[in-house]
N, C-alpha and C positions, 0 to 999 in steps of 0.2 A: 651473702649477707647472715651474720651470726643469728640465732635465735635469741629472743628476749630471754634474759636471765632474771631471777629473782633471788636478790642479793641481802643477806643480812650480816652486818657488821656490829661486833662489840654491843650487842642488845643485852639490857638488863630489863626486868619487870618488877614493880612493886605494885601491892595492893595496900593501901594506907601505909603502914610504915615496915610491912613485910616484905622482904625480898623473895621472888618466886623464880625469876632466871637470872642467871650469873653470867655475864659476858659470853653470850652465844653468838657464833659466828658461822655461817653455812650460806650455801647457794644452791638453787634448784634449776635444772634445765628444762626447757620446753619439750614435749614429747617423751620425756623419761618419768619413772615412777619411782618416787622416794618413800619407802616405808619408815614410818617414825613409831619406835617402840619403846618401852620403858615400864617400870613398875608404877602403880597408882600415885599420883602425886609429883610425879617426877617433873611436870611443867609441860607435857605435851599440849595439852588443850591451851594452857596459856600462851604458848607459842602461835599457835593456830589464831587466837583471837587477836593477839598484837599484830600478826601479819595483816589480819583484816581491818585493824583501827578500832577496836574496841576501846573506848574511853576509860574503861574500868581500871585497865592496865596502864601505869605511869612508867615512862623509860627512866626516869630518874625519881629520887625519893623528894628532891626539894628543887624548886624551879631555879633557884640560884647556882645550882652546880653545873655552870655552862662549860666547865671543862670535860665532865663525863658527857655531857649531850653532844659535844663536838666529835667524839670518837664514835658516836652511835649514828646508824644509818641503815634504813631499808630503801633498797633500789629495785626498781622494775625497769628494766631496758635502759638502765644507766641514768633514769629519773629519780631523783630523791623522793619518795612517797612518807617520808617519815611523820610528817606534820599534815598528810592528807587524811582528809574525812572518810568514813566508810563508804558514803556514795560515790566519791570521786574513785576511789580503790576499785570499786564494783565496776564502773565505767571504764577503767583502764584494762580491767580483764581479771580481777581477782575474784573468787567465788569461794564461801565456806558453806559446807553442809554441817548442819549443827548436830552434836552428840545426842541431845533430846530435845527435838524439835518442839516448839510451843504451838498451841492451838491458837488460831486467829478467828474468832467467832465473826460472822456477817460478812466476811471477803473469801469467796470462793478459789479453788486452785486455778480454775480456767480465768477468772477476773486477774488474779496476779499475773499469769504469764501473759496474757493480753496488755495489761500496764507496762509489763517490762518492754514490750515490742515498742512503746512510744517513748520510753525513758532510756534506752540503749542505742547503739548505732545500728542495731538490727535493721530498723526502719528504713536506712538508707541503702540496705544492700538486698532486700527482697520485700515482696507484696504482703500485705496481712493475710491474704488467703494461703500463701505459700507457707507463712509461718505457723498459721492454723493447722495446716496438713503436717507439717513437720511435729508439732505437738501430738497430734493424733498417731503418727507413725512411730514415735518413742514410747508413747503411752502403750500402743498395742505390743511392741517389744518388752516392755517391763510387764507386761501382762496386767495393767492398771485399768480398772473397771471404768468405763466412761463416766458412769454416774459418780464416780468418786471426784472426779474434776468440777462437778457441780456443787461439791459440798463445801463447806467452810474448811478452810486450811488446818489439816491435822486434827480437827475436832472428832473425838470418838473414832480416830484412826487407829488401826493396830500398829504396834512397832514396825513390822515390816512394811505396811502401807507407807507410814510416815517416811521411812527411809527411801523408799521408791520415788515418792514425791519429792524429796529432797534431790535425788539424782537425776530426775526428770528434769528439774530447772537447770541443773548444769548441762544436759544434753541439749536444752532448748537454747541457753544463753550462749553456749559455746566460748565459754572463757579462757583465757591465756593460761592460766593455773587455777586449778580446782583442788581445795583442801577438803577433804574427808575425814571427820573426826567421828570415829568408831561407826561408819556406816553399817557395819556388819553386826552390832548388837541387836538382840531382838528380832533378828531375822532367821526365818527356817532354810532348809538345805536348798530347796527350789528357788527361793527368793535371793538366796545367796549367789547362786549361779547367774540368776539374771542381773543382779547388782554388778557382779564381776563383769558380765560382757557387757554392760553399760559403760563401766570404767575403761576397758579394753577399747571400746568405741572412742572414747574422749582421747586416749592415749594416743591412737592409730591417728586421729584427726590433728595431732599436733599438741593437745592441751598437757602442759606440765602437771603431774599428779603428785599430791602429798597425801598421803594415807596413813592415818593415825589407828592403830589397831593394837589389841592385847592378844590376839588368836592367829594362829596361822591358817584357819579354816578358808577365809575369802583367798589367802594368797596361793592356796593350791589352783587356783583358776586364773592366775595372772603371772606375768614374768615381772620380777623385782628387779629394777637396775640397780638401786642402792638402799641400804639400811643405814639409818641413824638411830642410836640408842641414847636415851636421855635417863640420866638419874640426878635427883637432887638439883634440878634445875639447870642442869650442864649437859652438852652432849659429849658422852664419854667413850663413844665407840662408833666407828663407821666401817662399813664392808658391804659386800655383795649379798646377793639372795642366800648364799650359804651359811651366812651369820645367824640367820633365822633358825636353821636346823641346829646350831649350837646353843642357841637360847633355848631350844626346846628341850634339848639333852641336859644342859646344866643350869639353866635359870640366868637370872642376870648377875647374881652374885660372883659368879666364877668367870666372867668375861675378861 
């Protein structure tokens, strides 16, 4: 049986009247890590949010443009999720770690994770006590202070703490695909190694990884299966991990 594929066909993205993505098509494999790189403003984060169903981004500029919409599709394991809500996509196994996680006063990290137990299929597969033990296990692996789990989500957290909490959610949820949008920014060297270790764990468990980054720092600790380079809203280059070395030598303009 083939592993679930995440496929994008002829995707465009518009915010207001401005087009940000132009006819993007690609696919991602479960258990593989794809690194998405490119200059600032190239459309990497837009693609991540579009995959997750952020309604800020429109697939067509005009709802009457049915011809363009017929060409466009986002498929997960053969199922068309183009019109699916964020909640439905999350339940189907998509996860997005935000580039700049926002604080949510009044809701603790622990409360969020326990609420997830009741809203996802996890509750059908393991007891709450086993689920809680898994939260504690991954928290220790990421060296997250137990008191941090009792505080409001991301409220007065450091940059590194926020990114660790984002990764903790992915480790606990066990998604089919995890999208990490610059999870390495604002993280010190020790934290970076812990985060890389967590992402390697997800990949080993068969999770498809889509890692958006500007730097090779975190990539030193992980094996990259494929690199996609975006520029001006398009995928302009595809290659193996060796492509990262070329980018570091020559930049994006000489690809």
